[in-house]
RODO-2510 file (C-alpha; in nm, 4 decimals, decimal comma):
residues 434
     n   res          X          Y          Z
     1     m    10,3677     5,7816     6,1163
     2     k    10,6667     5,6589     6,3145
     3     i    11,0205     5,7880     6,3549
     4     v    11,2365     5,6755     6,0648
     5     n    11,5439     5,8697     6,1671
     6     l    11,6461     6,1032     6,4475
     7     q    11,9411     6,3420     6,4390
     8     a    12,0097     6,5678     6,7350
     9     e    12,3067     6,7949     6,7948
    10     n    12,3882     7,0006     7,1065
    11     f    12,0388     6,9561     7,2501
    12     k    12,0522     6,9581     7,6315
    13     r    12,3103     6,6882     7,7234
    14     l    12,3463     6,5568     7,3693
    15     r    12,6536     6,6192     7,1617
    16     a    12,5618     6,4484     6,8364
    17     v    12,3199     6,1583     6,8119
    18     e    12,1699     5,9773     6,5174
    19     i    11,9286     5,6900     6,5623
    20     t    11,7551     5,4879     6,2920
    21     p    11,5090     5,2495     6,4630
    22     d    11,4576     4,9076     6,3075
    23     s    11,2037     4,7580     6,5492
    24     e    10,8859     4,8488     6,7328
    25     m    11,0738     4,9070     7,0600
    26     v    11,3707     5,1421     7,0864
    27     v    11,5466     5,1002     7,4206
    28     l    11,7801     5,3819     7,5273
    29     s    12,0132     5,2572     7,7974
    30     g    12,3116     5,3781     7,9925
    31     a    12,4032     5,5305     8,3260
    32     n    12,2196     5,8241     8,4798
    33     e    12,2764     6,1748     8,3410
    34     q    12,4296     6,0539     8,0153
    35     g    12,1646     6,1897     7,7776
    36     k    11,8900     5,9228     7,7575
    37     s    11,6201     6,1675     7,8661
    38     s    11,7645     6,4305     7,6319
    39     v    11,6984     6,1992     7,3355
    40     l    11,3292     6,1732     7,4277
    41     d    11,3113     6,5453     7,5037
    42     a    11,4607     6,6216     7,1635
    43     i    11,1882     6,4223     6,9893
    44     m    10,9170     6,5842     7,1970
    45     a    11,0531     6,9371     7,1560
    46     a    11,0912     6,8927     6,7807
    47     i    10,7268     6,7931     6,7451
    48     v    10,5354     7,0006     7,0004
    49     g    10,7594     7,3065     7,0140
    50     g    10,6598     7,5516     7,2866
    51     r    10,4179     7,3064     7,4482
    52     g    10,6989     7,0610     7,4985
    53     m    10,9527     7,3187     7,6225
    54     r    10,7878     7,4072     7,9523
    55     d    11,0298     7,1902     8,1515
    56     i    11,3258     7,2545     7,9190
    57     t    11,4754     7,5886     8,0218
    58     e    11,8067     7,5388     7,8390
    59     p    11,7600     7,3471     7,5119
    60     v    12,1120     7,4423     7,3878
    61     r    12,3976     7,2435     7,5352
    62     r    12,6112     7,4583     7,7620
    63     g    12,9076     7,6056     7,5778
    64     e    12,7384     7,5795     7,2378
    65     e    12,5643     7,8461     7,0282
    66     r    12,2784     7,6454     6,8863
    67     a    12,0992     7,3105     6,8969
    68     e    11,9395     7,1241     6,6093
    69     v    11,6995     6,8333     6,5867
    70     t    11,5916     6,6687     6,2624
    71     l    11,3126     6,4165     6,2830
    72     d    11,2120     6,2068     5,9822
    73     l    10,8566     6,0684     6,0207
    74     g    10,8382     5,9245     5,6722
    75     d    10,5551     6,1392     5,5382
    76     i    10,6989     6,4550     5,6877
    77     k    11,0388     6,5745     5,8063
    78     i    11,0875     6,8195     6,0938
    79     h    11,3927     7,0396     6,1335
    80     r    11,4017     7,2643     6,4399
    81     i    11,6833     7,4961     6,5509
    82     w    11,7302     7,6667     6,8895
    83     e    11,9772     7,9467     6,9423
    84     s    12,1436     8,0335     7,2718
    85     g    11,9708     8,3727     7,2730
    86     g    11,6301     8,2097     7,2952
    87     k    11,5279     8,2182     6,9313
    88     n    11,4158     7,9044     6,7496
    89     r    11,3124     7,8146     6,3958
    90     i    11,1162     7,5266     6,2513
    91     e    11,0821     7,3818     5,9051
    92     v    10,8395     7,1035     5,8160
    93     t    10,8505     6,9445     5,4715
    94     n    10,6572     6,6644     5,3071
    95     a    10,8078     6,3540     5,1490
    96     d    10,8712     6,5502     4,8312
    97     g    11,0554     6,8257     5,0147
    98     a    10,7786     7,0881     4,9902
    99     k    10,7560     7,3184     5,2924
   100     y    10,4377     7,3656     5,4929
   101     s    10,3315     7,7262     5,5477
   102     s    10,1945     7,6509     5,9008
   103     p    10,4393     7,3907     6,0272
   104     q    10,3368     7,3889     6,3949
   105     g     9,9696     7,3514     6,3043
   106     i    10,0577     7,0407     6,1049
   107     l    10,2448     6,8958     6,4043
   108     d     9,9802     6,9878     6,6630
   109     a     9,7268     6,7792     6,4741
   110     l     9,9452     6,4707     6,5245
   111     t     9,9617     6,4623     6,9028
   112     s     9,7464     6,4227     7,2131
   113     s     9,8117     6,4526     7,5832
   114     l     9,9264     6,0892     7,5959
   115     t    10,1388     6,0961     7,2832
   116     f    10,4765     6,0791     7,4527
   117     d    10,4032     5,9310     7,7937
   118     p    10,1232     5,6728     7,7851
   119     l    10,1948     5,5789     8,1484
   120     e    10,0761     5,9277     8,2407
   121     f     9,7258     5,7787     8,2283
   122     a     9,8107     5,5445     8,5168
   123     r     9,9376     5,8394     8,7226
   124     m     9,6297     6,0556     8,6692
   125     q     9,3692     6,1148     8,9352
   126     p     9,0619     5,8912     8,8894
   127     r     8,8396     6,1727     8,7594
   128     d     9,1070     6,2833     8,5114
   129     q     9,1389     5,9223     8,3916
   130     r     8,7641     5,9136     8,3443
   131     a     8,7649     6,2383     8,1443
   132     t     9,0498     6,1081     7,9246
   133     l     8,8691     5,7799     7,8588
   134     l     8,5431     5,9539     7,7714
   135     r     8,7191     6,1641     7,5097
   136     l     8,8078     5,8396     7,3321
   137     v     8,4757     5,6569     7,3524
   138     e     8,1641     5,7403     7,1556
   139     l     7,8772     5,6618     7,3914
   140     p     7,5065     5,6220     7,3078
   141     f     7,4083     5,8627     7,5860
   142     d     7,5134     6,1908     7,7466
   143     v     7,7486     6,0919     8,0295
   144     d     7,6966     6,4063     8,2376
   145     e     7,3180     6,3774     8,2139
   146     n     7,3380     6,0045     8,2890
   147     d     7,5582     6,0727     8,5897
   148     r     7,3188     6,3431     8,7072
   149     q     7,0256     6,1037     8,6809
   150     r     7,2164     5,8334     8,8657
   151     l     7,3178     6,0782     9,1381
   152     e     6,9524     6,1707     9,1851
   153     l     6,8620     5,8011     9,2070
   154     v     7,1410     5,7344     9,4561
   155     q     7,0281     6,0318     9,6648
   156     a     6,6667     5,9108     9,6469
   157     e     6,7733     5,5614     9,7517
   158     t     6,9813     5,7033    10,0379
   159     s     6,6939     5,9266    10,1488
   160     a     6,4514     5,6333    10,1353
   161     r     6,6899     5,4134    10,3350
   162     q     6,7269     5,6864    10,5965
   163     a     6,3470     5,7292    10,6117
   164     v     6,3087     5,3553    10,6779
   165     k     6,5651     5,3758    10,9547
   166     r     6,3896     5,6747    11,1134
   167     a     6,0516     5,4982    11,0893
   168     e     6,1964     5,1869    11,2516
   169     q     6,3450     5,3974    11,5291
   170     d     6,0111     5,5751    11,5795
   171     i     5,8290     5,2415    11,6134
   172     a     6,0931     5,1051    11,8510
   173     a     6,0427     5,4099    12,0749
   174     l     5,6611     5,3758    12,0899
   175     p     5,5060     5,2506    12,4219
   176     k     5,3032     4,9282    12,4252
   177     v     4,9217     4,9363    12,4545
   178     p     4,6827     4,6593    12,5714
   179     d     4,5818     4,4145    12,3000
   180     d     4,2100     4,4824    12,3512
   181     t     4,2453     4,8578    12,2945
   182     p     3,9733     4,9791    12,0517
   183     d     4,0733     5,1343    11,7192
   184     e     3,8753     5,4560    11,7660
   185     e     3,8821     5,6936    12,0617
   186     i     3,5766     5,6678    12,2918
   187     s     3,3604     5,9801    12,3299
   188     a     3,2561     6,0854    12,6806
   189     a     2,9562     6,2548    12,5213
   190     d     2,8318     5,9203    12,3892
   191     i     2,8543     5,7609    12,7328
   192     t     2,6889     6,0648    12,8903
   193     k     2,4071     6,0426    12,6360
   194     e     2,3555     5,6738    12,7185
   195     m     2,3679     5,7625    13,0877
   196     q     2,0978     6,0284    13,0376
   197     k     1,8845     5,7819    12,8443
   198     r     1,9044     5,5273    13,1232
   199     m     1,8381     5,7917    13,3902
   200     s     1,5321     5,9016    13,1929
   201     v     1,3986     5,5447    13,2082
   202     k     1,4677     5,5329    13,5795
   203     s     1,2890     5,8683    13,6251
   204     e     0,9833     5,7346    13,4421
   205     n     0,9891     5,4287    13,6652
   206     d     1,0092     5,6479    13,9739
   207     e     0,7087     5,8473    13,8524
   208     k     0,5095     5,5257    13,8223
   209     r     0,6147     5,4237    14,1728
   210     s     0,5008     5,7640    14,3018
   211     e     0,1711     5,7243    14,1213
   212     l     0,1235     5,3851    14,2892
   213     r     0,1878     5,5379    14,6293
   214     e    -0,0686     5,8111    14,5603
   215     l    -0,3285     5,5536    14,4541
   216     r    -0,2650     5,3536    14,7645
   217     n    -0,3043     5,6675    14,9758
   218     e    -0,6228     5,7482    14,7872
   219     y    -0,7518     5,3971    14,8575
   220     s    -0,6727     5,4297    15,2265
   221     m    -0,8507     5,7616    15,2402
   222     a    -1,1528     5,6165    15,0580
   223     v    -1,1698     5,3255    15,3045
   224     a    -1,1538     5,5695    15,5928
   225     s    -1,4267     5,7755    15,4314
   226     v    -1,6446     5,4648    15,3955
   227     t    -1,6017     5,3925    15,7635
   228     a    -1,6933     5,7456    15,8540
   229     v    -2,0004     5,7338    15,6317
   230     e    -2,1071     5,4042    15,7811
   231     e    -2,0737     5,5513    16,1288
   232     r    -2,2675     5,8539    16,0187
   233     i    -2,5390     5,6278    15,8684
   234     a    -2,5709     5,4579    16,2023
   235     s    -2,6085     5,7880    16,3769
   236     l    -2,7837     5,9761    16,1067
   237     e    -3,0668     5,7707    15,9781
   238     g    -3,2172     6,0820    15,8417
   239     e    -2,9342     6,1214    15,6082
   240     l    -2,9353     5,7525    15,5154
   241     a    -3,0516     5,7934    15,1611
   242     a    -2,7979     6,0577    15,0932
   243     a    -2,5315     5,8648    15,2780
   244     k    -2,6124     5,5454    15,0897
   245     s    -2,5886     5,7308    14,7675
   246     m    -2,2606     5,8793    14,8768
   247     l    -2,1467     5,5385    14,9985
   248     t    -2,2229     5,3823    14,6669
   249     g    -2,0215     5,6511    14,4900
   250     r    -1,7324     5,6273    14,7288
   251     k    -1,7264     5,2504    14,7006
   252     a    -1,7141     5,2842    14,3275
   253     i    -1,4240     5,5292    14,3630
   254     a    -1,2530     5,2993    14,6107
   255     q    -1,3053     5,0007    14,3857
   256     d    -1,1675     5,1901    14,0900
   257     a    -0,8664     5,3018    14,2895
   258     e    -0,8139     4,9468    14,4076
   259     d    -0,8309     4,8111    14,0541
   260     k    -0,5938     5,0750    13,9274
   261     g    -0,3638     5,0141    14,2206
   262     k    -0,3481     4,6419    14,1459
   263     k    -0,2654     4,7103    13,7842
   264     m    -0,0039     4,9675    13,8766
   265     a     0,1382     4,7268    14,1354
   266     e     0,1798     4,4669    13,8631
   267     i     0,3550     4,7232    13,6435
   268     v     0,5770     4,8468    13,9237
   269     n     0,6647     4,4943    14,0315
   270     a     0,7761     4,4233    13,6751
   271     l     0,9960     4,7303    13,6545
   272     v     1,3771     4,6760    13,6286
   273     d     1,6003     4,9761    13,6910
   274     p     1,8878     4,9985    13,4380
   275     d     2,2380     4,9479    13,5864
   276     v     2,4419     5,2689    13,5595
   277     s     2,7365     5,1456    13,7640
   278     e     2,8989     5,0009    13,4498
   279     l     2,8749     5,3374    13,2768
   280     e     3,0029     5,5169    13,5842
   281     a     3,3038     5,2823    13,5894
   282     e     3,3541     5,3335    13,2156
   283     i     3,3501     5,7114    13,2568
   284     a     3,6002     5,6777    13,5399
   285     s     3,8371     5,4748    13,3161
   286     l     3,7662     5,6751    13,0010
   287     d     4,0875     5,8843    13,0076
   288     e     4,3051     5,5746    13,0413
   289     k     4,1240     5,3960    12,7579
   290     n     4,1418     5,6960    12,5290
   291     r     4,5117     5,7360    12,6045
   292     h     4,5614     5,3736    12,4924
   293     i     4,3479     5,4341    12,1847
   294     r     4,5468     5,7424    12,0883
   295     q     4,8683     5,5482    12,1369
   296     k     4,7335     5,2609    11,9279
   297     q     4,6438     5,5055    11,6517
   298     a     4,9924     5,6584    11,6751
   299     n     5,1463     5,3100    11,6555
   300     e     4,9400     5,2276    11,3488
   301     e     5,0366     5,5562    11,1840
   302     a     5,4044     5,4835    11,2545
   303     r     5,3692     5,1389    11,0969
   304     k     5,2062     5,2942    10,7908
   305     k     5,4948     5,5396    10,7644
   306     l     5,7430     5,2537    10,7931
   307     a     5,5586     5,0553    10,5253
   308     a     5,5565     5,3619    10,2983
   309     a     5,9268     5,4253    10,3683
   310     v     6,0139     5,0616    10,2920
   311     e     5,8109     5,0784     9,9712
   312     a     5,9887     5,4019     9,8741
   313     e     6,3269     5,2449     9,9494
   314     v     6,2459     4,9382     9,7396
   315     g     6,1307     5,1670     9,4582
   316     a     6,4455     5,3792     9,4816
   317     k     6,6686     5,0703     9,4772
   318     s     6,4751     4,9280     9,1839
   319     a     6,5061     5,2560     8,9917
   320     l     6,8820     5,2622     9,0566
   321     v     6,9215     4,8994     8,9478
   322     t     6,7177     4,9675     8,6333
   323     h     6,9239     5,2780     8,5578
   324     d     7,2519     5,0883     8,5987
   325     k     7,1194     4,7963     8,3938
   326     n     7,0123     5,0264     8,1090
   327     r     7,3447     5,2091     8,1308
   328     n     7,5410     4,8817     8,1175
   329     e     7,3324     4,7598     7,8234
   330     a     7,4017     5,0863     7,6412
   331     l     7,7733     5,0599     7,7173
   332     k     7,7892     4,7185     7,5502
   333     s     7,7628     4,8907     7,2137
   334     a     8,0485     5,1329     7,2923
   335     k     8,3981     5,0545     7,1709
   336     f     8,6625     5,0971     7,4434
   337     p     9,0398     5,1029     7,3833
   338     v     9,0600     4,7993     7,6125
   339     d     8,7612     4,5626     7,6249
   340     e     8,7711     4,5342     8,0044
   341     l     8,7691     4,9122     8,0558
   342     g     8,4640     5,0929     8,1875
   343     f     8,3814     5,3858     8,4093
   344     n     8,1589     5,5000     8,6912
   345     e     8,0943     5,8345     8,8560
   346     g     8,4229     5,8120     9,0492
   347     g     8,6664     5,7192     8,7744
   348     v     8,7761     5,4373     8,5428
   349     t     8,7173     5,0676     8,6061
   350     l     8,9015     4,7619     8,4802
   351     n     8,7150     4,4311     8,4892
   352     g     8,4525     4,6054     8,7012
   353     l     8,6979     4,7156     8,9719
   354     p     8,8496     5,0617     9,0295
   355     f     9,1484     5,1107     8,8001
   356     e     9,3835     5,1789     9,0926
   357     q     9,3079     4,8301     9,2273
   358     a     9,4374     4,6622     8,9118
   359     s     9,7831     4,5099     8,9126
   360     e    10,0766     4,7221     8,8012
   361     s    10,1074     4,5119     8,4869
   362     q     9,7394     4,5666     8,4013
   363     r     9,7686     4,9406     8,4614
   364     i    10,0750     4,9673     8,2398
   365     k     9,9171     4,7720     7,9530
   366     t     9,5954     4,9679     7,9804
   367     s     9,7763     5,3014     7,9858
   368     v     9,9756     5,2107     7,6770
   369     a     9,6583     5,0944     7,5030
   370     m     9,4979     5,4285     7,5890
   371     g     9,7947     5,6159     7,4453
   372     m     9,7766     5,4098     7,1278
   373     a     9,4054     5,4782     7,0903
   374     m     9,4587     5,8535     7,1307
   375     n     9,7331     5,8726     6,8702
   376     p     9,6200     5,7116     6,5466
   377     r     9,8515     5,9260     6,3312
   378     l    10,1800     5,9745     6,5151
   379     r    10,2368     5,6220     6,6388
   380     v    10,5230     5,7071     6,8751
   381     m    10,5240     5,6867     7,2542
   382     f    10,7803     5,7217     7,5319
   383     i    10,8250     5,5165     7,8469
   384     r    11,0650     5,7122     8,0655
   385     d    11,0656     5,4822     8,3659
   386     g    11,1480     5,1661     8,1765
   387     s    11,3838     5,0600     8,4562
   388     l    11,0736     4,9697     8,6567
   389     l    10,9633     4,7190     8,3944
   390     d    11,0844     4,3619     8,4186
   391     s    11,1514     4,1481     8,1116
   392     k    10,8001     4,0019     8,1162
   393     r    10,6382     4,3453     8,1037
   394     m    10,8861     4,4663     7,8423
   395     d    10,7982     4,1674     7,6231
   396     a    10,4265     4,2366     7,6703
   397     l    10,4693     4,6011     7,5660
   398     s    10,6771     4,4948     7,2691
   399     e    10,3981     4,2616     7,1570
   400     m    10,1428     4,5427     7,1981
   401     a    10,3555     4,7768     6,9887
   402     k    10,3960     4,5132     6,7209
   403     d    10,0240     4,4287     6,7132
   404     k     9,9178     4,7952     6,6944
   405     d    10,2033     4,9037     6,4651
   406     f    10,3464     5,1485     6,7212
   407     q    10,6971     5,2555     6,8119
   408     l    10,7890     5,2628     7,1810
   409     w    11,0952     5,4560     7,2946
   410     v    11,1970     5,3242     7,6341
   411     e    11,4452     5,4922     7,8673
   412     k    11,6195     5,2367     8,0866
   413     v    11,9070     5,2704     8,3333
   414     d    12,1621     5,0009     8,2491
   415     e    12,5395     5,0174     8,2743
   416     t    12,6203     4,6796     8,1175
   417     g    12,6326     4,8237     7,7657
   418     s    12,4352     4,5254     7,6349
   419     v    12,0835     4,6641     7,6380
   420     g    11,9393     4,8592     7,3444
   421     i    12,1046     5,1793     7,2223
   422     v    12,3681     5,2876     7,4721
   423     i    12,3912     5,6613     7,5353
   424     e    12,7088     5,7852     7,6998
   425     d    12,8162     6,1463     7,7450
   426     g    12,5543     6,2682     7,5004
   427     q    12,6486     6,0288     7,2206
   428     v    12,5560     5,6836     7,0906
   429     k    12,8210     5,4488     7,2153
   430     g    12,6825     5,1165     7,1135
   431     g    12,3785     4,8968     7,0632
   432     a    12,2050     4,7189     6,7842
   433     d    11,9583     4,9899     6,6816
   434     n    12,1833     5,2817     6,5839
***
């Protein structure tokens, strides 16, 4: 539905106005404070009633008793009356003249928040723009849940990136250790055990040396005993037999001791004492070595943490990229009011960039397209700041209105009297569309 005819009398600044549009764009021109805005307010108030009266404290023109607006939308006709005492009445009839029992309910079903001012979309905060867009688009996924999942992925990616940075800082702060530092810490108990083992060998060797000395002493004593016996034999012939027998025994003992001594001498001469100086030096340097080993282990642990943090960061980034890819693939099947429109967690995008970064012309066209998409039944929209639009933008909006079968009512300050429908002192004073 579009406006076929508008009649307004004593509404705000208007005296008596009748407008019958014959094109997709109705331009209301004239000087300031002549009634252009009152024309648009009359249309809005007639349709939305109380919702549209919030900024209209005095609908009845000063000095008059009542105001009337009749709006013919083709399929329905609206007639609303305001009285100076604050009362108002409404009558809505169909094309055959039959009255509707719930007139305001019929009208409320025709309008949306962007019905009368499509450029309101361009003035919204980014999150409000996003909410408005999402009401228009049927998506193959739950946006809030998708946003929650993406937020978790972004937080995971941020946390992983921070963990990598901390791990890198930890490694940068670690002291250097010698390249030949062992991987495992050295045990003093192991060195002590080896030391005891070597000392045990040395003790056994010392026992053999002591045994050799005893044998040599025994040999010397046996030789001395032989000499004494021989002397006694010389002086004691009577004891010769006994002495010879004793001599023979002692010689045998001496010979045995000599033989054993030679063998032991060979063994002792072949003995090599283990060197414990190396172990003593190792024990002396053990604390320093173990400090290096512990530092090396700490360095390796830090590198493992860094590797794990980098792997987690790569995984988090990959998950985020996959999420965004799946989301973008899903969005390809969604039908947006403008093909280049999209959205992210912060607001609306146009050609992949934040909507506020688009040119003024792009924002205007997009906002109008949004308004058209939100109002499939009442195909009427207002542009109150039409003075900001140059001829190129006006032509573009006119083409949009023609393509989408919409009616744009544009308020434009112009005192030449040659633009659109001229409103002067609350009345139509000229123009082609009246």
